[in-house]
N, C-alpha and C positions, 0 to 999 in steps of 0.2 A: 650812195647808189643813184640818187637823183642827178648827180653830176657825172654819172657814167663810169664810176670806179667799180672794178671787181675786187673782191676781198677774200683773204685767206688767213688762216692761223695754223701754225705747225708747232707741235710739241713732241719731243722724243719719249716722253713718259706717258702717264695716264691722265687724260683730261679731267677725270674726276677729282684729281688732286686740287685742293683749295677751291673746289666748286668752279673751276675754270670753264668746264663745258657748258654749264647752265648760263654762266655770264656771257660767253661768246655766242651761244644760241639766241639768247635774249637780244643781243646786239646785231643779230641778223647777218653774221658772216656767211659768205657763199660757200666756203669750203673749210671744214674743220678736220684736221688729221692728227692722229696720235701714234705712239710707238706700235700699237697693235695693227695699224693700217699699213705698216711698212715691213718689208722682209729683206733679210740679207745684211743688215747693218749690225755691227757689234754693239752690245748693250752693257751698261753698268747697273748699279743698284737702283738708280733713279730713272733709267731709260737709255736711249741711244746716246752715245758719246757726242760731244759738241762737234768734233771735226766731221762726223758723218751726218749729223742733222743739218749742219751748214751746207754740206754737199747736196743733200736732198732739197734743201731750201732753194739753192740756186737752180736746180733742175726744174722744180715745180713752179717757181716764179717765172721762169722763162717761157712756160706754157700758158701763162695767164693772159687774158685779154687786157690790153692797155686802154686807159690808165689803170693801175692797180694799187691797192693798199695791202701789202703783204707782210705778215709778222711771223717771227720765229722766237720761241722761248727756249733758251739753253739751260742746262742744269749742272754741268760739271763743277761749277764754282759754288755749288750749294752742298752743305754737309750731307753725306759723308765724304765729299770731295773725291769722287770716283772717276778716274779717267785712265786711258790706256798707258801702259808702260810708265807707271808713276816714277818720275825722276825728281830727285830733290835738287833743284837748281839753286834754291835758297835754303839756308839752314839756320835755325835758331831753336832754342829750347822752349819757345813759347807754344802753348797748346794749339794756337791757330797757324802754326807753321805750314800745315797741309793746305790751308786756305790760300796762302800766298803762292804756293807752287801750283795749285789748281788754276789760279788767275793767270799765272805765267803760261800754263798749257793753253788756256782759252785765247790768250793774247796772240800766241804763235799761230793757232789755227784760224783765228780771225784774219790775220795777215794773209794767209793762204787763200781764204775765201775772197777777200777784197781784191787780191791779185787776179783771181780767176774771173770774178764778175766784171772786171775791166774789159774783158773780151766780149761781153754780152752786148747785143745791139741796144738794149734798154738802159745800159749803165749811165750814159751821159745825161739822161733825162730823169734820173732817179735820185731822190733825196734819201739818204740813209740816216736812221735815227737809232742811237744806242742809248739805252736807259736801263737802269737796274730796278728790279721790283721792290727791293728793300735794302737797307743798309747793313753794316756789319761792324763788329767791334775791332776786327783786325788785330795783328800782333801788338798794336799800340795799346790795346787793353782799355779802350774808352768805356766809361760808364754809360749806361743807357740815357742818363740825363745830360751828357756832354754834347754840345752842338755838333762836334765833329763825328760823333757816333752816327748822326742822322744824315751825313752827306752821302750822296750817290752820284754816279756819273750821268750826265745828259749831254750827248754830243750830236750835233748835226754835221753831216759829212757828205761831200759829193761835188762833182764838177759844176753843177748848176748853181751853186752858191756864189753870189756876186763877189768879185775880188775884194771889195772894200769890207766885206764881212768875214772873210776867211782869217782864221787865227784869233778872232775876237772872243773875249770871255765876258760873260755877264755875271756880275756878282750881286745877284738878287735872291732873296728868300723865295723859294718856289717848291713845287712838288710834281709828281706824275700827273696830277689832276690838270695841270696847266698845259699839258701836251695837246689836249683837244683844241682849245682856243688858239694856241700858237700855230698848229699845223693848219687849221681851217683858215686862219688869217693869212697864211702864206699863199693859199690858193683861192682867196677871196670868196670864201663860203661863210654863211652865217653860223655863229657859235652860240647863239642866244640860249639854246637848249641846255648848255653846260653852265649852269648858274654859278658854280664855284670856280670855274676855270678862267684863267687870265692869260692874255697874250704877253709872253715874256719879252717881246720886242716893243711893247708899249710902255714907255718909261713912266706913264701917268698912273698905272695900276698900282694898288697898294701891295706891299710885300707881306705875304703870309703863307703858311703851309699847315 
C-alpha cells in the first residue's frame, strides 16, 4: 500500500474455508469477495465454477486503481472435482482420474481467460503468477514421502518479462513462502519482514522448503 498498490482477493466459495478470510483481513486487503457476494454465476459443490470466477476476476480487476495486486483462488481442481459438463477427456481406472480431467477443464478455461485479458489496457504491464496452494498424489500414486508428491506449479507469465528470461526454468527447492521476497524483489521493495522468504532469482540463497 505504501508503494501505491490497490489489492483484492476473489474466491468463488466461502472465505471461511481454511480460515482464508481472517488471514486476508489480517493482511489488509482492500477488497475481499466470495461466492455469496456474486449473483448469476453457476455454482458447484465448492462454489462458482472456474470459468465464471475467472470471468468475474477479469471484470473486477479492470475496475481497480493501478497499480494493483489482484488475486483469485480457483476450486474446480480440488476434490470433489466439480465442474460443468463433466467430460472424460482422459480415461484410466485410477481413483484420481477425475482429478486429471478437472485439470484439463481448468487448463482450457485458463486459455480463454488469457486470450480475453490480452485485450485489456493493463495486460502488457501485468505480471501473472500461477501457483498451487498444495500438491497432489495424481494418478502416479506418489506416497506422501515421495519428493514428486510435493511438487507444485509456479509460473511467472506476461509480456513484461524480459526476453532473456522467457522460457527459463529454475530447478531450486522452494515453496509458496518464497513468493513474497521474489515478487517484492522484482519491484525493488523491501522484503525484510518476510523472514523465511527467499528471492528465487538470487542464486546465493539456500535451498529449503
